[in-house]
N, C-alpha and C positions, 0 to 999 in steps of 0.2 A: 894381213889381217888387219880391220880397222880398230882404232882404240876403243869404240864403243863395243864392238864384237867381243873384245879381250875382257872388257868389264863384264858384259852379260854372261861369259863363260866363267868367269872368276865368282860372280855371285851364284851361278849354278852350282859350281863345286862347293861354296861355302854353305849354300842351302841344303843340298844332299847330305853333305859330310855332317853337318849340325843335326839334321833329321835323324840320320843314322845313330848317331851318338845318343840322342834323347831316347829313340826306340829302344837301344840296347840297355839302357839305364832303367827303364820302365819295364823292360822283359826280366832284368836282374831282380827287380823289387818282387815281382810277382811268381816267376817260374824258377828261380835259381835260389833265392833267400827264402821266399815264401811270404805271405801277408803277415801271419804271426810274429815271425822273426823281425820283419820290416818294422812293424809296431813297436817292438822292443826297442829296435835302434832309433827310431825317431824319438821315442818317448825318453831315451836316455841321452839325447843331444841338448846341450844348453848353449845359449848365447850370453856371454859374460855371467854364468853360473845360473842363469834363468833359465827354466824349461819352457821354452815358447813355441815348440812344436809337438802338437798331440800325436800320440802314436797312429791313431786313426789316419791321419793326414797321407799315410803312405798310399791310400786307395787314390785319392785325387791326383796326388803326385805322379802315380803310375799311369793312370788315364790322361793326364795333360802330357805326359812325355809321349805317350803312343799316339794319340791324336794329333797332336801338336807335330810330333816328328813326320808322322805321313802327310800332314798338311805341307810340311817345309818340303818334303821331297817332291811332292806333287806341284807345288808352286801354287797351292790353292789357298787363297786368303791367309798369306803367310802373316800379315799384319795383324790379322786377328788372333793367330796363335802366338806370336812371338813375346806380347807381354807375360801371358801366362808362363812360358818356357822361361822367360828371362826371371820371372819370380821364383820358380822352381830352382833354377841354377843360382840365384842369389842366396837362396835360403839354404844350398847345399853348401855355399861357400862360407855363410855366415856362421854356420855352426863349427866350423873350423877355425874362425878367427885366433882364438886362443892359441892355437897349436903353432903360429907361425905361417910363413910365406909358403914353402916348399912341402907338397903334397907327400913326397917320400921321406921327408925328414924326422916324422914321428908315426909312430903305429897308429894313431888317430887321425893322420892326415893333416895337410896344410890347407889353405883356402885358395891357392893360386887356380887349381883346376876349374871350381865351382864359379869363380869369379872370371875367369877367362870365358867360361860358356855363357856367362850373363853378359859379357862384353860383345861376344859374337853376335847374340840376339839384339843387342843395341844397334851395333853397326848395320845388321840386315834390315833391321825396322827402319832405320834412317835411309838406307841407300834404295831400300825396295827390292822385290824378288828378281829383277832382271826380265828379259824377254822369253827366256825357255821355260815356261810354265805351262801347265795343263790347260788353263785358260787360253793361252795363247795358240797352243797346238790345236785345240777344238776350234777357235775362231778361224784358224788358217783353212781347216777343212771345210768351213761354211762357204767360203769365199770361192 
């Protein structure tokens, strides 16, 4: 297998995995916890004791996670979706800064997981989606 093929396979794995994680988090916000509970949780989070995230933001966050996640999986315009997904992930990490690094070290969690997802979004944005995308598949069928 050529080095470029390995890179493209690695990008596919990263893109699909990240898409699944974001879709799962969007699903949890709406169907597991519910919008009303999600609004309470969002409104209760603070960044350095300042409430910066309004409760209603749970709705656009879930929408961004769903739509952006599916865009990543399909490889459809991922560079359009990734800044939005990165912002949601950074916000998720930022509300846990005061709790320390490790997500499991405190009942309210730490910032490692949200910031890890943020950095995955940054890496994928910088490298591009690779050749295994819906657009590449459709273009190959035209030829």
